[in-house]
C-alpha angles and dihedrals in degrees: 000000000000113000141169093277090057093047093049089056106035136026115251092248089063093048100049096072088053095058118113121201111219132177113222116203122188114193126202101236090185096055087111102038143138088218130060099026126084111271092250095047114120091236091054091047091050092049093048090050091052092047093048091050097044105031117052093186120109087222101062089198090064120095092193110142094008117117134203113329091359085076090076092074096093129130093242090060127070144181143247110250127235094255092054092046092052091049091046093050092051092046091050092047091051091048091050091051090050092044090238125155118238132201114199117198130185133162090232112059113253100201121066089213092060100064147359119295094252090063099054130105117253099263137021117253110264095194140091088300089069089050089063100254090129124050119216114238121190 
């Protein structure tokens, strides 16, 4: 991003070769969620179904009894829906073909190695990310 500090110090012709073109993707990590949607919304219904199947606690915000990656199935977490995942996979494939760099952002961490289990989205990404096309940076 060229700004006034850059332009005060270097002529534009010296800056242009330094530009990097990045694709920034911001995912809705609460697309599938028990919070934020009306109670009868299909995304709420899907999230509640997942929570009831994966978290036996009455308090769905409690990780009691859940171990390892099971601890992600908490009401305050969510998931990326199928439509977003399909779009993300196509976008990543196109970026790979064009040799473009991509930054993927999401409120809920995407990589189990980046946080504790209770802070993960419901399911791992089954897209080009999983194939290693994006490197995790902490």
